[in-house]
N, C-alpha and C positions, 0 to 999 in steps of 0.2 A: 354528520357524525362527530362526536366529541373527540378532540385530539387526546384528551386525558384518558378516556376509556381505551383508545387504541394503544397508547403507551403502556398502560397498566397490563393490558392483555398480552402484549408482546413481551414485557418484562417477566411475566409469570411463565410464559412458554419457554423462554430462554433459560430461566432458572431451573425449570423441571428438566429441560434437555441436558443441562450440565449435570444435574443430580443423578439422573438415571442413565441416559444414553452415553454421556461422556465417561462416566465412571465404569460402565459396562465395557466400553471399548478399551479403556486403559487396563482393565483386569483380564478380559477374556481374549481380546484380539491382539493387542500390543504387549500385554503382560509386562508392565513397567516394574522394574526390579531395582531397588536402591542398593542391593548388595553388589551390583556391578558398578565400578567407578566410571564416571563420565569423562569424556575427552578433556574437559576443562581442568581435570586433576591429572590425568595420565599424560597429557601433552602440554601442561602448563608452561607458558613462556613469558608471561608478564606483558605481552603485547596484544595478541589476538585470543589466546587461550587463557582466560581468567575466570575462575569460579566466582559467582556473585550471589548475594541473597535473592530469593525468588521475587521479591517486590521490585528489585532493580532490574532483573532480567525481564519480568513482565512489563515494566515500564519501557525498556528498550524495545522489546518485541512489539508491543502494542503501538508505540509511537512510530515504529518503522513501517508496520503493515498498514496503519491508518492513512497517513498522508492526506492527499486531497481526494483520493478515490471514493471513499464512502460518503463524502460530502457532495462531490460533483455528479456521481452516477445517479443517485436518487433525485437530485435537482433537475436532471434532464429527463429521466424515465417517468417522472410524474405527469408528463404530457400525455401518456397513455392512460392516465387515471391512477389514483393512489392505491386502489385495491390490488391490481395485479402486481404492482411494484412491491407493496407490503408483503404480499403472499410469497413472492420469490425471496425477499430479504430474509424472512423468518425460516422458510423451509430450506433455502439454500445455505444459510448460515449453519443450521443444525445438522443437516444430512450430507452436505457437500463441503462447504468451506472449512468448518471446524474439523471434520474427518481428514480432509486434505492436509491441514496445518499440523495436526497431531501426528498423522502418519509420516509426514516428511521429517518432522523433528525427531520422532522415535527412530526412524531408519538411519538418520544421520548420526545420532548419538550412539547407536549400536555399532557404527562403523567409523570410529575415529573422527567424527565430525566431517566426514566427506560429504560433498554436495550431492544432491539428487542426480545431477548430471554425471558425476563420477560413478555413482552407484549403477547407472545405466550400463557401464562397462561390465560390471559383474553379472548383472541379471540379464543383459541382452548381448551387446557386442561393443567392440571398440568404435565402430561407426556410429552406434547409437549415442555413445558418450560425446563424440565430437558434434553430432547433430544437435544434441541437447544443449551443449555449451554455446554453440553458435546462435541457437535460437534464444537462449537466455541473455547473452551479451547484447544482441540486437534489441530485444524487448526492453531491457533495463536502460540501455543507453538512450533509446528513443524517449522513454518515459521521463528519465531524468533531464534530458535536454528540454522537453516541454515544461517540466516543473520549474527549471531555471528561468524560462521565459515568463511563466506565470508569476513567480516570486518577484522577478525584476519589475514587472508591470505593477505589481502591488506596492513595491517599495518606491517606485519612481515618483518624483515630484509631480504634483497635480492636485486636483480637487480632493480634499481629505474626507475623513469620516465615512469611508467606504462608498463614496459617490464618485462617479466618473471612472471607476475601476482602479483608482490609486488610493493607497492608504499609507502615506509617509509616516503617519502616527505610529505605525507598527514597527518602524525601524529600531527605535530606542529600546523597547521591551524585548525585541528579538535578539539584539546584540547583548543586552544585559543578561539574558538567560544563558547565553554561551559563556560569558565571563563568570556568572554564578556557578555554572556547572564545573568549570575548571577549578574553582575554589573548593567546591564540595568534593570533587574527585581527589584532590590533594589531601584535604583534611580527613576524608574517610579512609583512604588506602595508605597514606603515608603517616598520618598522625593518629590513626585509629580512633577518631572521634565517632561516637555511635551515630548511626543513621537517624535515629529518633531525634537526637539533639540538632541535627543539621537540617532536617526536612522542613519543619515549620518556619524557621527564619528565612530559608531560601525561597519557599513558596510565597511568603508574605512580601518579601522584597521584589520578587518577580511581578506580583500583582501591583505593587507600588509603582513599578516602572511602566505598567500599562497606563496608569493615571498620568504619569509624567510624559509619556508619549503623546497623550492627547494634548497636553499643554505645550509641548515642544516637539512638533513634527520635524524630522530631519530631512531637509530637501537639498542641502549642499554641505560641503566640507571644504574649508579654506577658500571659499569663493567659487568652488567648482560645483556646478549643478549635477546632482545625482540622477542622471537620465537612466532610462530602462537599459540602454545599451551598455553604459558603464556598470550598472548593477550586474549584468550578465558576467562581465569579467571578474567582478569582485566575488560573485557567488562561485564561479569556477575556481578561483584562488582559495576560497574557503573550503571547498570540497577537497582540493588537493591537500591542504594542511590537515584537515580533520581526518582524512583517510590514512595519513601517515602517522598520526598520533596513536598511542596505545589506547585500547578501548576503555580502560579504567579512568583515563584522564578526562575525556570529553564525551564519548559515545554513551557509556553507561549512565553517568550522572545527569547529562543533558536530557536524555530520553526519559529518565526517571522523573526529573522535575517537570518536564513537558507533559507527562501523563497526568500530573496533578492539575495542571491548567485545563486539560481536556476533561478530566473528571468534574472539575468545578463548572466548566461550561455545560456539561451534560446535566449536572445538578440544577444549574440555573434555568436551563431549558425545561427540565422537569417541573421546577417551581413555577415557571411561567405558564406551563400547561395546566398546573394545578389551580392557580389563582386567576388566570387570565380568561378562562371560559372560552378558549379558542375552539372553533369548529372548522371542519374541512371545507375550504372554499373551492378547491380543485375537484373536478368530477371524479366519481368513484371509478368509472370506466370510460375511456374515450378510444374507441377502436380505430378511428381514422382521422387523427390530427393532420392538419395541413402540412404537406411536404414530408411527412414522417415515413420511414420504412416500415415493413410489417412488424407488428408487435412481437410475434414469435418467428424466429428465435432472437430478434434483436434486443428484446427486453433483458434477456440474461446477460448479453454482452454489455449493455449500457449500464446496468446496475453495478457490474464489475466487482470491485473490492468490497462492496457492501454485502455480498453473499459468498463470493469465492474469487480467488485471484492466484494466478500462477506465480506472481512476484513473491507471495508469501512462502512458497516452497524454497525460494532462494534465500530469503531471510532466515527461515527456520533452520535450514541445513547449512547456512553460510556463517552468520554471526551468532545467532541464538544458541545453536548447538555447541558452540565453543565457550559459552558462559554458564551453561546449565550445571548447577551444583549436584543435583540428584535426579535420577530418572523420573521419579514420581512428580517432580515439578513440571514435567511436560504436560500433564493434564490441565492445570490452571493456565499455563503459559501458552500451550498449543491450542487446546480446545477452548479454554475459557476466554482467551484474548479475542478469538474470532467471534464468539458470541457477543462479547462486549462491542466489537466493531459492528455486528449486526444491530445492536441497540443504537449505536451512533448513527448508522445509516437510517434507522427508523426516525430518530430525532431530526436528521437532515430532511427526510421526506415530510415530516410534520412542519418543519420550519417553512418550507416552500408551499406545502399544501394547505396549511392553516395560517401561518404567520403573515403571509402576504395579503390575506383578506381579500378585499375587493380589487386589489391590484393584480390578482392572479391572471385574469383574462387579458389585461393589457401586456403583461410580461410574458405570456405564453400564447401568442397568436399563431405560431407555427413552429415547426421542428428546428429551423435555423435559429430563431430567436431563443429557443430553449437551450441550445448548445452554447451560443455566444454569451448569454447572460447567466449561465448556471452559477458561477461563483458569486456574482453580485446579488443574484436572487437569494442564494443561501444566506449571505451575510446580512442582507436587509431583513429577510424573514426571521432569522434567528435573533437578530438584534431587537426586533419588535417583540418577540416572545420573551426574551430576557428582560426587557424593560418593564414587563408586567410585574416584576418583583420589586420595582422601585428604583432601578438603575436608569439614569438618563439614557435616552436612545443613542445619542452620539457616543457615549462611553461604551455602551453595550456593543455597538457595531465595531468599534475599534478592538474591543476585547475579543470578539468573535473572529475578526480578521487576524489578530495576533495569534490566536490558537491555530487557525488554519495555516498561517505562514510558518509557525513553529513546527508543525508536523510535516509540512512540505520540506523544510530544512533538514529535519530528522531523516526523512526518506531519502533526500539527496545525499546526505552523509553515508547512510547505510547502502544506498544504491551504488555509489562510487566504490565502496569497499567490496561489494559483491562482484562488481565487474572485475575488480582486481583479482579476487579469488578465482573467478572463472577463467580469466586470462592466464593466471598461473597454472591452473589445471590444463588449459589448452597448450601452454608452453611445455609442460611435462609430457603431454600426449604426443606432441609433434617434435619434442626435443629442441625447442627454441629457447636458448639460455636467457636472453633479455626478458622474455615474458615470465620466466620463473622468478626473476628478481622482484622483490616487493616494491622498490622505488620506481623502477622503470615501468613496471606493469601499472602502477598507480598513475604515472604520467600519461600512459597510453589510455587508461580508463577515463581520466578527466578530458583527454583530447577527444575521445569518442563522444562524450557528453557535449563538449564544445562544438563538435561537428554538427550535431543536430540542433544546437541552440543558435549558433552564429552564422553558419553557412546559409546563404540565401539562393533561391532559384525561382524562376518564373513558374507560376501556376500553369499547368498545361492547358487548362480550360479558360481562365480569365486573363492570364498573362501578368497578374499581379505578383510582385516579388514577395516571397514568403520564406521563412526559415524552413530548412529541410524537415525539422521536427514537426512543424505545423502542417507541412504538406503530407507527411506520412502518418499523422496522428490518428486518422480514421482507421488505420490498421492496428493500432495498439490494443484496442479493446478485444478484438478477435484473437490476436496473437497472445495476449496475456491470459485469456480464458483457455485457449488451446494449450498453453504451457501448464495450466492447472490440470487439464485432462491427462497430459503426458506424464506429469509428476505422479498422479494417482495410478497411472499404468505401471510406473517403475515401482511404486510402493506395493502394488498388488503382486508383481513378480517377486519382490523380496519376501512378502508374507507367504507366498506359495512355496518358496524355497525353504522357509522356516516350518512349513507344515501348519500354518495358521489359517483361519477363515479369510477368504478374499472377497466374499459377496459384498461386504460393507464398503469396500473401496472400488470394486469393479462396477457396481451399479451407478454411483455418481460419476465415475470415469466415463462410462458409456453414454450417459446423458449429456455430459459436457462436450464429449467428442462430437456427438451428433449435432448439438446446438451450435458449436463454434464452426465446424466445417460447413454447416448450412448457412451460417452468417457470412462466411467467406465466399461461398458461391453467390449469395445475393449481392455482396459487394462487388464481385467480379462482373456480374451482369450490369450493375449500375455504372461501374467505371468504363466498361466497354460501350454502353449506350451514350455516355458523356464524352467518349473519345479520350479519356484520361489513361493513356497507355503506360505512364510511369507507375501509377498506383496499381493498375491492372497487372503489370509485370511483377511488382513486389508481392501482390496478393497471390499470384500463381506460384511464386517461389516459396512463400510461406506454406501454402496448401501442399505443395509437393514435398517439402521437408517434413511436414506433419505426417503425411501418408507414408513416407519412407520410414520414419521413426516408428510408427505403429506397425508397419510390416516387420521391422527388425524385432519388435517386442513379440509379435505373434509367432515368429519363427522360434524365438527363445522359449515362449510358453509351450509350444508343441514339443520341443525337445527336452523341456524340463530342466534347463541348465541351473545348477546350484551356485549360489554366491560363495565367494571365498570365505566370508565370515562363517557361513554354515559349515563349509568343508573343514575349517579349522576346529569347529566344535566336535 
C-alpha cells in the first residue's frame, strides 16, 4: 500500500471533518458566541490570563498536547498492523479526541477558565472535584517525570545522530529556541513589533541552530560531562523557572515557534512520501504479535494522544482557556488542533510502517522491542523519509529528534503549570494556604515530577533498580484515557444543565470508559499473574477512583443538578 495514498486519504477525511462536523458542533451543540468576553479579558492579570492572537494560542495548544504521545503511540501500536492503528487514529480524532478537546475548552471558557476538575464540583459534587484533581495530578506528574527521563536520555552524551538513543546534537537548537522565544515575547508584547515581522527571522534562526547542533554537539560544560542524571536536574530546574514566568514571556512565543518546526517536519515528511515512493513494509493486520496483549482494547490505550487524551482536557481548561481571545477561536484551537495531531500521528505511523523499509521485521520482533525502541524507530524512519527530499540522513534525523525534544519540553512546561493549577484548586478545596500560593505550589509541582523521575525502587519482578516513573509508566496509558472519559462525562453533565444535546459527548465517553476499564482489568490480571503487587495495587486504586467518580456523576445526572453558571443566567 502506498504511503502517499494513505496520507492523502487521511488528510481529506480530516479536512472534511473540520469543515462539517466541527463547525456543526460549534454552532449547534456548543454555540460559540463572540459577544461573551472570554476569561483572558475579564480576568486579565498579565501573568496567566493574557489574550493572544489565535495563531499564538493554536501554537501553544498544539505544542502542549502533541508532545511525544502521538509519536510514540503509533510507533508501538503498529505491531498490531498499520490498518487498525490508522482506523482508530482517524475515527478517534474526529469523533472522540476533537470533541473532547473542544468540549473541555468551551466549558472552561464559559466558567471563568475553571478546570474540568473544578467544574465537576458544580455538575456533580465536592467529592467528584477532589477525585478528579487527584486523578489529574497523579497522571500529569507521572507523565512529566517519564518525559524528563526521556529528554535527559536524548540529551545525554553518547552516540550521536539519533543512534544509540542519544542525540546531544539536539541540545544547542533546543536551548536556542528557548532564548529566541524570550526575545520574541519581549519584542511582541513590550515593543509591539508585529508577529509577521518576528516569525520568519525567528524560524530561520531556529533552523540554523539545528545545522549548528549537528556540527557542535554539546556533551559537556566547563569540563563537566552532561550525563542523563545531570540533565534530569537541569530539566527540573527549567520546569521550575518556566512555570513561574508569565505565559507571554516564554510559554506563548516558545510554543508558537515550536509549532512552525513541527509544521515544517510534517511538510518534509509529506514531501518525502510524495517523491520517495514509500510503501508500507509493516503488515496491514497482525492479530497475534509475540508477547503482545490483546489488540482490543489495548490498541486504543496504546495510540493514546494520537486519537484522544485526558491530558488535553487539562491543557484546554488550564492554560489555553486563559489565553483565548474570542469564543469562536475554540473551533480551530480545540477541534482543529486535535485533527492536526491526528495527522501527525498518521505521519508517525507511516514513518515506522513505511520509512523503516526492510528493517521493520528486525525492529519489531516482539511487543517488548516495540515499546523499548519506539522513539528510536520513529526518529530513524522519519529521518529516512525526510532524506528523500534531498536532506542528508544525519541532518534529517537530528532535525526530527530536535522537533520531538522541543515538543517534549513544551509539554513539560505546560504540565508543570497544570499541576500547579490543580494543586491551587486542591488547596482552595481543602483550605490549605501553601497550596494556594503560586510559588509554593510550583515548587511542590516540580517536586512531584522529580519524585517520579529521580526516586528509584527495585522492580518487584526482576529486582532491577528503576525510577518510580518507569515502574508505573504502564499505568499511564489507561489512566490518561480514563481521564478523557471522565472529562467527557463532566462536559456532558454541563451540556445537560444548559439544555444542549449530549449524545455527541456521551457516546464517545461511554466507548472510552468501557475500553479503559477493560484495559485496567486486563492489566490487573497480568500484574497478578506476574506477582507484581505494587502495580496491581496502583491499578486497583485507579480503577476504584474511576468507578467512584462515575458513580458520583450518575447520581448527579439522575437528580439533574444545575451548575452555578446556569443558575446565574
